[in-house]
KEDODO-599910 format. One record per residue (C-alpha): x, z, y; residue number from 1; residue in three letters. Coordinates in pm, 1 decimal. Each point is the difference from the previous one (the first is absolute). Layout:
{X=X&Z=Z&Y=Y&n=NUM&res=ala}
...
//
This chain:
{X=372.9&Z=-1167.6&Y=-2090.5&n=1&res=lys}
{X=-38.7&Z=-109.1&Y=368.0&n=2&res=ile}
{X=-15.1&Z=193.4&Y=298.2&n=3&res=ser}
{X=-157.9&Z=-23.5&Y=362.3&n=4&res=tyr}
{X=-136.0&Z=157.2&Y=314.6&n=5&res=gln}
{X=-322.1&Z=21.7&Y=67.2&n=6&res=tyr}
{X=-220.9&Z=100.5&Y=313.2&n=7&res=gln}
{X=-373.1&Z=3.0&Y=-9.3&n=8&res=pro}
{X=-199.0&Z=-181.7&Y=231.0&n=9&res=ala}
{X=-128.5&Z=128.8&Y=337.0&n=10&res=ser}
{X=-346.8&Z=95.5&Y=9.3&n=11&res=pro}
{X=-245.2&Z=-279.3&Y=70.9&n=12&res=gly}
{X=289.9&Z=-225.1&Y=-199.2&n=13&res=tyr}
{X=-44.9&Z=84.4&Y=-320.8&n=14&res=glu}
{X=-163.9&Z=-339.2&Y=-111.6&n=15&res=thr}
{X=234.9&Z=-255.0&Y=167.0&n=16&res=phe}
{X=247.8&Z=-162.0&Y=-217.7&n=17&res=thr}
{X=326.3&Z=257.7&Y=-73.1&n=18&res=pro}
{X=341.5&Z=-140.0&Y=139.1&n=19&res=ile}
{X=280.8&Z=-66.8&Y=-236.0&n=20&res=val}
{X=350.1&Z=41.6&Y=135.1&n=21&res=phe}
{X=330.5&Z=-111.6&Y=-157.6&n=22&res=ile}
{X=298.8&Z=92.8&Y=80.6&n=23&res=his}
{X=324.9&Z=-252.0&Y=12.0&n=24&res=pro}
{X=262.0&Z=-55.8&Y=-246.0&n=25&res=val}
{X=305.4&Z=177.6&Y=63.9&n=26&res=gly}
{X=236.3&Z=285.4&Y=-119.8&n=27&res=ile}
{X=-213.2&Z=347.7&Y=43.9&n=28&res=gly}
{X=-306.5&Z=-155.4&Y=138.7&n=29&res=leu}
{X=-324.3&Z=170.7&Y=-160.0&n=30&res=ala}
{X=-393.2&Z=45.0&Y=150.1&n=31&res=ser}
{X=190.2&Z=246.6&Y=185.0&n=32&res=trp}
{X=79.3&Z=-294.6&Y=280.8&n=33&res=phe}
{X=-386.2&Z=-4.2&Y=56.9&n=34&res=trp}
{X=3.9&Z=387.8&Y=94.2&n=35&res=asn}
{X=16.1&Z=-109.2&Y=382.2&n=36&res=arg}
{X=-321.1&Z=-212.5&Y=2.7&n=37&res=met}
{X=-208.2&Z=272.9&Y=-225.4&n=38&res=phe}
{X=92.9&Z=315.1&Y=273.9&n=39&res=ala}
{X=-96.1&Z=-300.7&Y=274.3&n=40&res=ser}
{X=-345.7&Z=-84.5&Y=-157.3&n=41&res=ala}
{X=-42.1&Z=398.8&Y=-72.4&n=42&res=ser}
{X=74.1&Z=65.1&Y=399.6&n=43&res=ala}
{X=-207.3&Z=-321.6&Y=90.0&n=44&res=ala}
{X=-336.1&Z=178.9&Y=-254.8&n=45&res=ala}
{X=57.8&Z=334.3&Y=180.4&n=46&res=ser}
{X=-95.6&Z=-114.2&Y=355.7&n=47&res=thr}
{X=-322.2&Z=-20.1&Y=125.8&n=48&res=ala}
{X=18.5&Z=-399.8&Y=66.7&n=49&res=asn}
{X=-199.1&Z=-269.6&Y=-205.2&n=50&res=asp}
{X=292.4&Z=-164.3&Y=-80.9&n=51&res=asn}
{X=243.3&Z=238.4&Y=-198.5&n=52&res=gly}
{X=-186.1&Z=-8.7&Y=-361.4&n=53&res=gly}
{X=124.3&Z=-112.8&Y=-287.3&n=54&res=his}
{X=-92.0&Z=-168.4&Y=-352.8&n=55&res=pro}
{X=188.1&Z=144.0&Y=-271.9&n=56&res=glu}
{X=342.6&Z=-35.0&Y=-2.0&n=57&res=leu}
{X=237.0&Z=-27.3&Y=-274.3&n=58&res=tyr}
{X=391.8&Z=-73.3&Y=-37.2&n=59&res=ala}
{X=119.0&Z=-100.4&Y=-362.6&n=60&res=val}
{X=366.3&Z=36.8&Y=-94.5&n=61&res=asp}
{X=132.7&Z=-306.6&Y=-175.6&n=62&res=leu}
{X=137.9&Z=48.9&Y=-357.7&n=63&res=ile}
{X=322.2&Z=207.8&Y=-13.9&n=64&res=gly}
{X=-124.9&Z=156.1&Y=342.7&n=65&res=cys}
{X=-112.2&Z=338.3&Y=69.6&n=66&res=gly}
{X=162.1&Z=187.2&Y=-224.1&n=67&res=leu}
{X=-54.4&Z=312.7&Y=254.6&n=68&res=lys}
{X=-344.2&Z=-20.6&Y=-56.2&n=69&res=leu}
{X=-7.4&Z=-37.1&Y=-357.3&n=70&res=gly}
{X=6.5&Z=-363.7&Y=-78.9&n=71&res=ala}
{X=229.1&Z=-120.7&Y=-329.2&n=72&res=asp}
{X=314.8&Z=-76.2&Y=56.7&n=73&res=gly}
{X=29.0&Z=-403.7&Y=-130.3&n=74&res=trp}
{X=270.3&Z=-49.3&Y=-275.5&n=75&res=asp}
{X=-37.4&Z=-366.6&Y=-131.7&n=76&res=pro}
{X=162.5&Z=121.6&Y=-360.7&n=77&res=gln}
{X=-235.1&Z=274.4&Y=-54.3&n=78&res=ala}
{X=-336.7&Z=-201.5&Y=94.5&n=79&res=arg}
{X=79.1&Z=-351.9&Y=-181.9&n=80&res=gly}
{X=67.5&Z=-165.5&Y=341.6&n=81&res=leu}
{X=267.2&Z=-200.1&Y=123.7&n=82&res=phe}
{X=159.4&Z=-293.6&Y=229.0&n=83&res=phe}
{X=123.4&Z=-294.2&Y=-127.4&n=84&res=pro}
{X=409.7&Z=-74.0&Y=19.1&n=85&res=lys}
//
């Protein structure tokens, strides 16, 4: 099971290509890394100017990340995945 965050498109931007954000790799990182970007997009979309809209936004969690959002933990031995020794 994967987890992700989603923000719908602004009115008038529903047919635009969605944007997918992938967080950097590091301890404790997940899709929350993009929360400020999502908040900024929401704020810009709520203004009355013509440049404030955005298409659908997705921030996905990499394997083993996003546990607080309901993703599965990654256990290589349980999943049959492993790294060569």
